[in-house]
PDB file of N, H, CA, C and O in Angstrom:
ATOM      1  N   MET A   1     -10.272  13.985   6.592  1.00  0.00           N
ATOM      2  CA  MET A   1      -9.242  14.769   5.947  1.00  0.00           C
ATOM      3  C   MET A   1      -9.892  15.629   4.862  1.00  0.00           C
ATOM      4  O   MET A   1     -10.697  15.131   4.075  1.00  0.00           O
ATOM      5  N   PRO A   2      -9.552  16.898   4.818  1.00  0.00           N
ATOM      6  CA  PRO A   2     -10.096  17.753   3.775  1.00  0.00           C
ATOM      7  C   PRO A   2      -9.609  17.322   2.382  1.00  0.00           C
ATOM      8  O   PRO A   2      -8.526  16.756   2.233  1.00  0.00           O
ATOM      9  N   TRP A   3     -10.425  17.601   1.391  1.00  0.00           N
ATOM     10  H   TRP A   3     -11.304  18.061   1.512  1.00  0.00           H
ATOM     11  CA  TRP A   3     -10.105  17.162   0.027  1.00  0.00           C
ATOM     12  C   TRP A   3      -8.826  17.808  -0.492  1.00  0.00           C
ATOM     13  O   TRP A   3      -8.084  17.176  -1.243  1.00  0.00           O
ATOM     14  N   ASN A   4      -8.553  19.058  -0.108  1.00  0.00           N
ATOM     15  H   ASN A   4      -9.156  19.572   0.502  1.00  0.00           H
ATOM     16  CA  ASN A   4      -7.360  19.720  -0.638  1.00  0.00           C
ATOM     17  C   ASN A   4      -6.077  19.071  -0.123  1.00  0.00           C
ATOM     18  O   ASN A   4      -5.047  19.178  -0.788  1.00  0.00           O
ATOM     19  N   ARG A   5      -6.093  18.413   1.016  1.00  0.00           N
ATOM     20  H   ARG A   5      -6.930  18.326   1.557  1.00  0.00           H
ATOM     21  CA  ARG A   5      -4.927  17.665   1.487  1.00  0.00           C
ATOM     22  C   ARG A   5      -4.812  16.319   0.784  1.00  0.00           C
ATOM     23  O   ARG A   5      -3.702  15.865   0.506  1.00  0.00           O
ATOM     24  N   ALA A   6      -5.914  15.686   0.499  1.00  0.00           N
ATOM     25  H   ALA A   6      -6.816  16.054   0.725  1.00  0.00           H
ATOM     26  CA  ALA A   6      -5.899  14.353  -0.110  1.00  0.00           C
ATOM     27  C   ALA A   6      -5.735  14.414  -1.622  1.00  0.00           C
ATOM     28  O   ALA A   6      -5.455  13.391  -2.248  1.00  0.00           O
ATOM     29  N   MET A   7      -5.901  15.572  -2.214  1.00  0.00           N
ATOM     30  H   MET A   7      -6.128  16.403  -1.706  1.00  0.00           H
ATOM     31  CA  MET A   7      -5.866  15.678  -3.671  1.00  0.00           C
ATOM     32  C   MET A   7      -4.481  15.358  -4.254  1.00  0.00           C
ATOM     33  O   MET A   7      -4.396  14.696  -5.288  1.00  0.00           O
ATOM     34  N   ALA A   8      -3.411  15.808  -3.623  1.00  0.00           N
ATOM     35  H   ALA A   8      -3.480  16.346  -2.783  1.00  0.00           H
ATOM     36  CA  ALA A   8      -2.065  15.587  -4.171  1.00  0.00           C
ATOM     37  C   ALA A   8      -1.714  14.102  -4.268  1.00  0.00           C
ATOM     38  O   ALA A   8      -1.298  13.668  -5.342  1.00  0.00           O
ATOM     39  N   PRO A   9      -1.856  13.296  -3.207  1.00  0.00           N
ATOM     40  CA  PRO A   9      -1.536  11.871  -3.353  1.00  0.00           C
ATOM     41  C   PRO A   9      -2.439  11.157  -4.350  1.00  0.00           C
ATOM     42  O   PRO A   9      -1.990  10.251  -5.052  1.00  0.00           O
ATOM     43  N   VAL A  10      -3.705  11.554  -4.419  1.00  0.00           N
ATOM     44  H   VAL A  10      -4.069  12.289  -3.848  1.00  0.00           H
ATOM     45  CA  VAL A  10      -4.629  10.922  -5.362  1.00  0.00           C
ATOM     46  C   VAL A  10      -4.214  11.253  -6.794  1.00  0.00           C
ATOM     47  O   VAL A  10      -4.195  10.366  -7.648  1.00  0.00           O
ATOM     48  N   LEU A  11      -3.886  12.503  -7.067  1.00  0.00           N
ATOM     49  H   LEU A  11      -3.901  13.223  -6.373  1.00  0.00           H
ATOM     50  CA  LEU A  11      -3.479  12.891  -8.416  1.00  0.00           C
ATOM     51  C   LEU A  11      -2.157  12.243  -8.818  1.00  0.00           C
ATOM     52  O   LEU A  11      -1.995  11.818  -9.961  1.00  0.00           O
ATOM     53  N   VAL A  12      -1.209  12.168  -7.877  1.00  0.00           N
ATOM     54  H   VAL A  12      -1.340  12.514  -6.948  1.00  0.00           H
ATOM     55  CA  VAL A  12       0.068  11.516  -8.182  1.00  0.00           C
ATOM     56  C   VAL A  12      -0.161  10.053  -8.521  1.00  0.00           C
ATOM     57  O   VAL A  12       0.446   9.533  -9.457  1.00  0.00           O
ATOM     58  N   THR A  13      -1.020   9.388  -7.781  1.00  0.00           N
ATOM     59  H   THR A  13      -1.514   9.810  -7.021  1.00  0.00           H
ATOM     60  CA  THR A  13      -1.325   7.984  -8.058  1.00  0.00           C
ATOM     61  C   THR A  13      -2.002   7.828  -9.407  1.00  0.00           C
ATOM     62  O   THR A  13      -1.632   6.945 -10.181  1.00  0.00           O
ATOM     63  N   LEU A  14      -2.979   8.661  -9.702  1.00  0.00           N
ATOM     64  H   LEU A  14      -3.280   9.378  -9.073  1.00  0.00           H
ATOM     65  CA  LEU A  14      -3.698   8.552 -10.969  1.00  0.00           C
ATOM     66  C   LEU A  14      -2.808   8.863 -12.173  1.00  0.00           C
ATOM     67  O   LEU A  14      -3.018   8.318 -13.257  1.00  0.00           O
ATOM     68  N   ILE A  15      -1.831   9.724 -11.989  1.00  0.00           N
ATOM     69  H   ILE A  15      -1.661  10.167 -11.109  1.00  0.00           H
ATOM     70  CA  ILE A  15      -0.924  10.054 -13.086  1.00  0.00           C
ATOM     71  C   ILE A  15       0.165   8.999 -13.236  1.00  0.00           C
ATOM     72  O   ILE A  15       0.546   8.656 -14.354  1.00  0.00           O
ATOM     73  N   SER A  16       0.669   8.482 -12.113  1.00  0.00           N
ATOM     74  H   SER A  16       0.359   8.762 -11.204  1.00  0.00           H
ATOM     75  CA  SER A  16       1.819   7.579 -12.184  1.00  0.00           C
ATOM     76  C   SER A  16       1.458   6.174 -12.644  1.00  0.00           C
ATOM     77  O   SER A  16       2.287   5.523 -13.280  1.00  0.00           O
ATOM     78  N   ILE A  17       0.268   5.679 -12.356  1.00  0.00           N
ATOM     79  H   ILE A  17      -0.405   6.208 -11.839  1.00  0.00           H
ATOM     80  CA  ILE A  17      -0.099   4.314 -12.769  1.00  0.00           C
ATOM     81  C   ILE A  17      -0.088   4.175 -14.291  1.00  0.00           C
ATOM     82  O   ILE A  17       0.510   3.219 -14.786  1.00  0.00           O
ATOM     83  N   PRO A  18      -0.709   5.063 -15.061  1.00  0.00           N
ATOM     84  CA  PRO A  18      -0.590   4.930 -16.521  1.00  0.00           C
ATOM     85  C   PRO A  18       0.840   5.079 -17.023  1.00  0.00           C
ATOM     86  O   PRO A  18       1.211   4.451 -18.015  1.00  0.00           O
ATOM     87  N   MET A  19       1.645   5.898 -16.358  1.00  0.00           N
ATOM     88  H   MET A  19       1.344   6.408 -15.553  1.00  0.00           H
ATOM     89  CA  MET A  19       3.040   6.044 -16.778  1.00  0.00           C
ATOM     90  C   MET A  19       3.812   4.742 -16.568  1.00  0.00           C
ATOM     91  O   MET A  19       4.650   4.386 -17.396  1.00  0.00           O
ATOM     92  N   VAL A  20       3.547   4.035 -15.485  1.00  0.00           N
ATOM     93  H   VAL A  20       2.866   4.324 -14.812  1.00  0.00           H
ATOM     94  CA  VAL A  20       4.215   2.758 -15.229  1.00  0.00           C
ATOM     95  C   VAL A  20       3.824   1.744 -16.289  1.00  0.00           C
ATOM     96  O   VAL A  20       4.685   1.034 -16.809  1.00  0.00           O
ATOM     97  N   PHE A  21       2.540   1.663 -16.619  1.00  0.00           N
ATOM     98  H   PHE A  21       1.840   2.240 -16.197  1.00  0.00           H
ATOM     99  CA  PHE A  21       2.094   0.724 -17.643  1.00  0.00           C
ATOM    100  C   PHE A  21       2.653   1.091 -19.018  1.00  0.00           C
ATOM    101  O   PHE A  21       3.026   0.207 -19.788  1.00  0.00           O
ATOM    102  N   ALA A  22       2.714   2.377 -19.329  1.00  0.00           N
ATOM    103  H   ALA A  22       2.411   3.095 -18.703  1.00  0.00           H
ATOM    104  CA  ALA A  22       3.260   2.794 -20.622  1.00  0.00           C
ATOM    105  C   ALA A  22       4.736   2.429 -20.726  1.00  0.00           C
ATOM    106  O   ALA A  22       5.196   2.015 -21.791  1.00  0.00           O
ATOM    107  N   ASN A  23       5.474   2.575 -19.650  1.00  0.00           N
ATOM    108  H   ASN A  23       5.101   2.911 -18.785  1.00  0.00           H
ATOM    109  CA  ASN A  23       6.879   2.206 -19.668  1.00  0.00           C
ATOM    110  C   ASN A  23       7.041   0.688 -19.748  1.00  0.00           C
ATOM    111  O   ASN A  23       7.986   0.213 -20.378  1.00  0.00           O
ATOM    112  N   ALA A  24       6.163  -0.073 -19.139  1.00  0.00           N
ATOM    113  H   ALA A  24       5.395   0.313 -18.627  1.00  0.00           H
ATOM    114  CA  ALA A  24       6.262  -1.536 -19.166  1.00  0.00           C
ATOM    115  C   ALA A  24       6.025  -2.078 -20.567  1.00  0.00           C
ATOM    116  O   ALA A  24       6.567  -3.128 -20.910  1.00  0.00           O
ATOM    117  N   TRP A  25       5.240  -1.400 -21.381  1.00  0.00           N
ATOM    118  H   TRP A  25       4.800  -0.547 -21.102  1.00  0.00           H
ATOM    119  CA  TRP A  25       4.999  -1.882 -22.740  1.00  0.00           C
ATOM    120  C   TRP A  25       6.261  -1.779 -23.591  1.00  0.00           C
ATOM    121  O   TRP A  25       6.401  -2.531 -24.556  1.00  0.00           O
ATOM    122  N   LYS A  26       7.181  -0.874 -23.266  1.00  0.00           N
ATOM    123  H   LYS A  26       7.067  -0.264 -22.482  1.00  0.00           H
ATOM    124  CA  LYS A  26       8.405  -0.697 -24.041  1.00  0.00           C
ATOM    125  C   LYS A  26       9.460  -1.758 -23.737  1.00  0.00           C
ATOM    126  O   LYS A  26      10.331  -2.016 -24.569  1.00  0.00           O
ATOM    127  N   VAL A  27       9.395  -2.374 -22.563  1.00  0.00           N
ATOM    128  H   VAL A  27       8.688  -2.165 -21.888  1.00  0.00           H
ATOM    129  CA  VAL A  27      10.451  -3.268 -22.106  1.00  0.00           C
ATOM    130  C   VAL A  27      10.466  -4.538 -22.949  1.00  0.00           C
ATOM    131  O   VAL A  27       9.429  -5.157 -23.186  1.00  0.00           O
ATOM    132  N   THR A  28      11.652  -4.908 -23.392  1.00  0.00           N
ATOM    133  H   THR A  28      12.495  -4.405 -23.199  1.00  0.00           H
ATOM    134  CA  THR A  28      11.803  -6.156 -24.143  1.00  0.00           C
ATOM    135  C   THR A  28      12.174  -7.269 -23.172  1.00  0.00           C
ATOM    136  O   THR A  28      12.516  -7.011 -22.017  1.00  0.00           O
ATOM    137  N   GLU A  29      12.103  -8.494 -23.645  1.00  0.00           N
ATOM    138  H   GLU A  29      11.825  -8.704 -24.582  1.00  0.00           H
ATOM    139  CA  GLU A  29      12.393  -9.641 -22.791  1.00  0.00           C
ATOM    140  C   GLU A  29      13.881  -9.665 -22.442  1.00  0.00           C
ATOM    141  O   GLU A  29      14.739  -9.433 -23.294  1.00  0.00           O
ATOM    142  N   VAL A  30      14.163  -9.946 -21.189  1.00  0.00           N
ATOM    143  H   VAL A  30      13.466 -10.134 -20.497  1.00  0.00           H
ATOM    144  CA  VAL A  30      15.537  -9.954 -20.699  1.00  0.00           C
ATOM    145  C   VAL A  30      15.893 -11.373 -20.276  1.00  0.00           C
ATOM    146  O   VAL A  30      15.128 -12.026 -19.566  1.00  0.00           O
ATOM    147  N   GLN A  31      17.046 -11.843 -20.711  1.00  0.00           N
ATOM    148  H   GLN A  31      17.667 -11.312 -21.288  1.00  0.00           H
ATOM    149  CA  GLN A  31      17.536 -13.153 -20.294  1.00  0.00           C
ATOM    150  C   GLN A  31      18.318 -12.982 -18.992  1.00  0.00           C
ATOM    151  O   GLN A  31      19.291 -12.230 -18.944  1.00  0.00           O
ATOM    152  N   THR A  32      17.898 -13.668 -17.953  1.00  0.00           N
ATOM    153  H   THR A  32      17.107 -14.279 -17.992  1.00  0.00           H
ATOM    154  CA  THR A  32      18.577 -13.555 -16.662  1.00  0.00           C
ATOM    155  C   THR A  32      19.631 -14.639 -16.517  1.00  0.00           C
ATOM    156  O   THR A  32      19.523 -15.716 -17.103  1.00  0.00           O
ATOM    157  N   ILE A  33      20.636 -14.341 -15.738  1.00  0.00           N
ATOM    158  H   ILE A  33      20.724 -13.466 -15.261  1.00  0.00           H
ATOM    159  CA  ILE A  33      21.704 -15.287 -15.438  1.00  0.00           C
ATOM    160  C   ILE A  33      21.744 -15.442 -13.922  1.00  0.00           C
ATOM    161  O   ILE A  33      21.939 -14.460 -13.206  1.00  0.00           O
ATOM    162  N   ASN A  34      21.564 -16.646 -13.435  1.00  0.00           N
ATOM    163  H   ASN A  34      21.406 -17.444 -14.017  1.00  0.00           H
ATOM    164  CA  ASN A  34      21.607 -16.877 -11.995  1.00  0.00           C
ATOM    165  C   ASN A  34      23.059 -16.885 -11.524  1.00  0.00           C
ATOM    166  O   ASN A  34      23.900 -17.599 -12.070  1.00  0.00           O
ATOM    167  N   SER A  35      23.331 -16.090 -10.518  1.00  0.00           N
ATOM    168  H   SER A  35      22.647 -15.510 -10.075  1.00  0.00           H
ATOM    169  CA  SER A  35      24.664 -16.042  -9.939  1.00  0.00           C
ATOM    170  C   SER A  35      24.538 -15.615  -8.485  1.00  0.00           C
ATOM    171  O   SER A  35      23.449 -15.290  -8.012  1.00  0.00           O
ATOM    172  N   LYS A  36      25.666 -15.619  -7.784  1.00  0.00           N
ATOM    173  H   LYS A  36      26.551 -15.883  -8.168  1.00  0.00           H
ATOM    174  CA  LYS A  36      25.656 -15.214  -6.376  1.00  0.00           C
ATOM    175  C   LYS A  36      25.314 -13.736  -6.226  1.00  0.00           C
ATOM    176  O   LYS A  36      24.705 -13.340  -5.231  1.00  0.00           O
ATOM    177  N   ILE A  37      25.692 -12.929  -7.187  1.00  0.00           N
ATOM    178  H   ILE A  37      26.186 -13.251  -7.995  1.00  0.00           H
ATOM    179  CA  ILE A  37      25.386 -11.490  -7.121  1.00  0.00           C
ATOM    180  C   ILE A  37      23.881 -11.278  -7.184  1.00  0.00           C
ATOM    181  O   ILE A  37      23.352 -10.438  -6.455  1.00  0.00           O
ATOM    182  N   ASN A  38      23.184 -12.010  -8.029  1.00  0.00           N
ATOM    183  H   ASN A  38      23.614 -12.692  -8.621  1.00  0.00           H
ATOM    184  CA  ASN A  38      21.728 -11.859  -8.118  1.00  0.00           C
ATOM    185  C   ASN A  38      21.068 -12.213  -6.794  1.00  0.00           C
ATOM    186  O   ASN A  38      20.124 -11.539  -6.382  1.00  0.00           O
ATOM    187  N   GLN A  39      21.536 -13.244  -6.127  1.00  0.00           N
ATOM    188  H   GLN A  39      22.302 -13.792  -6.462  1.00  0.00           H
ATOM    189  CA  GLN A  39      20.955 -13.615  -4.841  1.00  0.00           C
ATOM    190  C   GLN A  39      21.229 -12.549  -3.785  1.00  0.00           C
ATOM    191  O   GLN A  39      20.370 -12.270  -2.949  1.00  0.00           O
ATOM    192  N   LYS A  40      22.420 -11.953  -3.818  1.00  0.00           N
ATOM    193  H   LYS A  40      23.118 -12.180  -4.497  1.00  0.00           H
ATOM    194  CA  LYS A  40      22.757 -10.911  -2.853  1.00  0.00           C
ATOM    195  C   LYS A  40      21.900  -9.670  -3.082  1.00  0.00           C
ATOM    196  O   LYS A  40      21.410  -9.069  -2.126  1.00  0.00           O
ATOM    197  N   VAL A  41      21.718  -9.291  -4.325  1.00  0.00           N
ATOM    198  H   VAL A  41      22.116  -9.779  -5.101  1.00  0.00           H
ATOM    199  CA  VAL A  41      20.905  -8.118  -4.637  1.00  0.00           C
ATOM    200  C   VAL A  41      19.462  -8.347  -4.203  1.00  0.00           C
ATOM    201  O   VAL A  41      18.768  -7.409  -3.811  1.00  0.00           O
ATOM    202  N   TYR A  42      19.018  -9.589  -4.273  1.00  0.00           N
ATOM    203  H   TYR A  42      19.581 -10.351  -4.591  1.00  0.00           H
ATOM    204  CA  TYR A  42      17.650  -9.909  -3.878  1.00  0.00           C
ATOM    205  C   TYR A  42      17.487  -9.900  -2.362  1.00  0.00           C
ATOM    206  O   TYR A  42      16.463  -9.441  -1.856  1.00  0.00           O
ATOM    207  N   LEU A  43      18.475 -10.397  -1.634  1.00  0.00           N
ATOM    208  H   LEU A  43      19.307 -10.770  -2.044  1.00  0.00           H
ATOM    209  CA  LEU A  43      18.342 -10.541  -0.184  1.00  0.00           C
ATOM    210  C   LEU A  43      18.695  -9.273   0.592  1.00  0.00           C
ATOM    211  O   LEU A  43      18.150  -9.058   1.674  1.00  0.00           O
ATOM    212  N   MET A  44      19.580  -8.435   0.080  1.00  0.00           N
ATOM    213  H   MET A  44      20.023  -8.610  -0.800  1.00  0.00           H
ATOM    214  CA  MET A  44      19.998  -7.245   0.828  1.00  0.00           C
ATOM    215  C   MET A  44      18.850  -6.274   1.110  1.00  0.00           C
ATOM    216  O   MET A  44      18.742  -5.810   2.245  1.00  0.00           O
ATOM    217  N   PRO A  45      17.986  -5.940   0.147  1.00  0.00           N
ATOM    218  CA  PRO A  45      16.882  -5.033   0.483  1.00  0.00           C
ATOM    219  C   PRO A  45      15.936  -5.616   1.528  1.00  0.00           C
ATOM    220  O   PRO A  45      15.422  -4.885   2.375  1.00  0.00           O
ATOM    221  N   VAL A  46      15.704  -6.924   1.474  1.00  0.00           N
ATOM    222  H   VAL A  46      16.121  -7.518   0.786  1.00  0.00           H
ATOM    223  CA  VAL A  46      14.829  -7.559   2.462  1.00  0.00           C
ATOM    224  C   VAL A  46      15.458  -7.461   3.847  1.00  0.00           C
ATOM    225  O   VAL A  46      14.773  -7.142   4.819  1.00  0.00           O
ATOM    226  N   ALA A  47      16.749  -7.732   3.945  1.00  0.00           N
ATOM    227  H   ALA A  47      17.306  -7.991   3.156  1.00  0.00           H
ATOM    228  CA  ALA A  47      17.434  -7.641   5.236  1.00  0.00           C
ATOM    229  C   ALA A  47      17.421  -6.202   5.758  1.00  0.00           C
ATOM    230  O   ALA A  47      17.212  -5.986   6.951  1.00  0.00           O
ATOM    231  N   LEU A  48      17.640  -5.224   4.890  1.00  0.00           N
ATOM    232  H   LEU A  48      17.810  -5.400   3.920  1.00  0.00           H
ATOM    233  CA  LEU A  48      17.627  -3.827   5.326  1.00  0.00           C
ATOM    234  C   LEU A  48      16.235  -3.379   5.761  1.00  0.00           C
ATOM    235  O   LEU A  48      16.108  -2.598   6.703  1.00  0.00           O
ATOM    236  N   LEU A  49      15.197  -3.858   5.095  1.00  0.00           N
ATOM    237  H   LEU A  49      15.300  -4.493   4.329  1.00  0.00           H
ATOM    238  CA  LEU A  49      13.841  -3.512   5.511  1.00  0.00           C
ATOM    239  C   LEU A  49      13.496  -4.105   6.865  1.00  0.00           C
ATOM    240  O   LEU A  49      12.839  -3.456   7.679  1.00  0.00           O
ATOM    241  N   ILE A  50      13.937  -5.339   7.115  1.00  0.00           N
ATOM    242  H   ILE A  50      14.471  -5.867   6.454  1.00  0.00           H
ATOM    243  CA  ILE A  50      13.698  -5.954   8.422  1.00  0.00           C
ATOM    244  C   ILE A  50      14.450  -5.187   9.506  1.00  0.00           C
ATOM    245  O   ILE A  50      13.913  -4.957  10.589  1.00  0.00           O
ATOM    246  N   LEU A  51      15.687  -4.794   9.221  1.00  0.00           N
ATOM    247  H   LEU A  51      16.123  -4.981   8.341  1.00  0.00           H
ATOM    248  CA  LEU A  51      16.461  -4.007  10.175  1.00  0.00           C
ATOM    249  C   LEU A  51      15.790  -2.666  10.462  1.00  0.00           C
ATOM    250  O   LEU A  51      15.727  -2.243  11.616  1.00  0.00           O
ATOM    251  N   LEU A  52      15.294  -2.000   9.436  1.00  0.00           N
ATOM    252  H   LEU A  52      15.346  -2.344   8.499  1.00  0.00           H
ATOM    253  CA  LEU A  52      14.602  -0.729   9.619  1.00  0.00           C
ATOM    254  C   LEU A  52      13.338  -0.903  10.448  1.00  0.00           C
ATOM    255  O   LEU A  52      13.041  -0.073  11.308  1.00  0.00           O
ATOM    256  N   LEU A  53      12.594  -1.969  10.197  1.00  0.00           N
ATOM    257  H   LEU A  53      12.834  -2.642   9.498  1.00  0.00           H
ATOM    258  CA  LEU A  53      11.391  -2.238  10.986  1.00  0.00           C
ATOM    259  C   LEU A  53      11.738  -2.465  12.451  1.00  0.00           C
ATOM    260  O   LEU A  53      11.045  -1.969  13.339  1.00  0.00           O
ATOM    261  N   LEU A  54      12.807  -3.212  12.708  1.00  0.00           N
ATOM    262  H   LEU A  54      13.371  -3.615  11.987  1.00  0.00           H
ATOM    263  CA  LEU A  54      13.216  -3.442  14.093  1.00  0.00           C
ATOM    264  C   LEU A  54      13.610  -2.140  14.774  1.00  0.00           C
ATOM    265  O   LEU A  54      13.250  -1.920  15.930  1.00  0.00           O
ATOM    266  N   VAL A  55      14.342  -1.271  14.083  1.00  0.00           N
ATOM    267  H   VAL A  55      14.635  -1.450  13.143  1.00  0.00           H
ATOM    268  CA  VAL A  55      14.727   0.013  14.666  1.00  0.00           C
ATOM    269  C   VAL A  55      13.492   0.843  14.986  1.00  0.00           C
ATOM    270  O   VAL A  55      13.388   1.425  16.065  1.00  0.00           O
ATOM    271  N   LEU A  56      12.565   0.894  14.049  1.00  0.00           N
ATOM    272  H   LEU A  56      12.649   0.421  13.172  1.00  0.00           H
ATOM    273  CA  LEU A  56      11.359   1.695  14.286  1.00  0.00           C
ATOM    274  C   LEU A  56      10.530   1.143  15.433  1.00  0.00           C
ATOM    275  O   LEU A  56      10.020   1.910  16.249  1.00  0.00           O
ATOM    276  N   GLN A  57      10.389  -0.170  15.508  1.00  0.00           N
ATOM    277  H   GLN A  57      10.803  -0.793  14.845  1.00  0.00           H
ATOM    278  CA  GLN A  57       9.546  -0.768  16.535  1.00  0.00           C
ATOM    279  C   GLN A  57      10.200  -0.763  17.915  1.00  0.00           C
ATOM    280  O   GLN A  57       9.535  -0.486  18.914  1.00  0.00           O
ATOM    281  N   LEU A  58      11.477  -1.063  17.977  1.00  0.00           N
ATOM    282  H   LEU A  58      12.017  -1.288  17.166  1.00  0.00           H
ATOM    283  CA  LEU A  58      12.126  -1.224  19.289  1.00  0.00           C
ATOM    284  C   LEU A  58      12.663   0.082  19.874  1.00  0.00           C
ATOM    285  O   LEU A  58      12.690   0.250  21.093  1.00  0.00           O
ATOM    286  N   ILE A  59      13.082   0.992  19.025  1.00  0.00           N
ATOM    287  H   ILE A  59      13.060   0.855  18.034  1.00  0.00           H
ATOM    288  CA  ILE A  59      13.716   2.213  19.547  1.00  0.00           C
ATOM    289  C   ILE A  59      12.802   3.422  19.394  1.00  0.00           C
ATOM    290  O   ILE A  59      12.512   4.104  20.377  1.00  0.00           O
ATOM    291  N   LEU A  60      12.351   3.693  18.190  1.00  0.00           N
ATOM    292  H   LEU A  60      12.587   3.139  17.391  1.00  0.00           H
ATOM    293  CA  LEU A  60      11.607   4.929  17.970  1.00  0.00           C
ATOM    294  C   LEU A  60      10.170   4.880  18.461  1.00  0.00           C
ATOM    295  O   LEU A  60       9.639   5.909  18.878  1.00  0.00           O
ATOM    296  N   ALA A  61       9.529   3.731  18.427  1.00  0.00           N
ATOM    297  H   ALA A  61       9.960   2.895  18.088  1.00  0.00           H
ATOM    298  CA  ALA A  61       8.125   3.657  18.839  1.00  0.00           C
ATOM    299  C   ALA A  61       7.972   3.947  20.330  1.00  0.00           C
ATOM    300  O   ALA A  61       6.946   4.486  20.745  1.00  0.00           O
ATOM    301  N   LYS A  62       8.961   3.603  21.137  1.00  0.00           N
ATOM    302  H   LYS A  62       9.795   3.165  20.800  1.00  0.00           H
ATOM    303  CA  LYS A  62       8.874   3.882  22.570  1.00  0.00           C
ATOM    304  C   LYS A  62       8.928   5.376  22.854  1.00  0.00           C
ATOM    305  O   LYS A  62       8.349   5.842  23.836  1.00  0.00           O
ATOM    306  N   GLY A  63       9.611   6.122  22.015  1.00  0.00           N
ATOM    307  H   GLY A  63      10.082   5.744  21.218  1.00  0.00           H
ATOM    308  CA  GLY A  63       9.685   7.562  22.209  1.00  0.00           C
ATOM    309  C   GLY A  63       8.457   8.291  21.713  1.00  0.00           C
ATOM    310  O   GLY A  63       8.266   9.462  22.039  1.00  0.00           O
ATOM    311  N   MET A  64       7.604   7.617  20.919  1.00  0.00           N
ATOM    312  H   MET A  64       7.759   6.665  20.654  1.00  0.00           H
ATOM    313  CA  MET A  64       6.418   8.254  20.368  1.00  0.00           C
ATOM    314  C   MET A  64       5.163   8.014  21.192  1.00  0.00           C
ATOM    315  O   MET A  64       4.088   8.483  20.817  1.00  0.00           O
ATOM    316  N   GLU A  65       5.270   7.298  22.302  1.00  0.00           N
ATOM    317  H   GLU A  65       6.143   6.917  22.606  1.00  0.00           H
ATOM    318  CA  GLU A  65       4.079   7.018  23.102  1.00  0.00           C
ATOM    319  C   GLU A  65       3.523   8.321  23.655  1.00  0.00           C
ATOM    320  O   GLU A  65       4.263   9.230  24.030  1.00  0.00           O
ATOM    321  N   MET A  66       2.204   8.383  23.693  1.00  0.00           N
ATOM    322  H   MET A  66       1.602   7.645  23.387  1.00  0.00           H
ATOM    323  CA  MET A  66       1.556   9.598  24.192  1.00  0.00           C
ATOM    324  C   MET A  66       0.948   9.354  25.542  1.00  0.00           C
ATOM    325  O   MET A  66       0.356  10.261  26.126  1.00  0.00           O
TER     326      MET A  66
END
């Protein structure tokens, strides 16, 4: 891959990592409360990612064969 194509993702990564750490230093300690909503919020993204993976593997990957 030519350097001019790879430069944008590399620069975004190099700029964003210090920004993430700088923002993390500002965060104060948060007291969590365990409830059914917290479990649902935790499990829904995992279920949606598994569903997306199944769609990509079972339906779209067959159409991309060369």
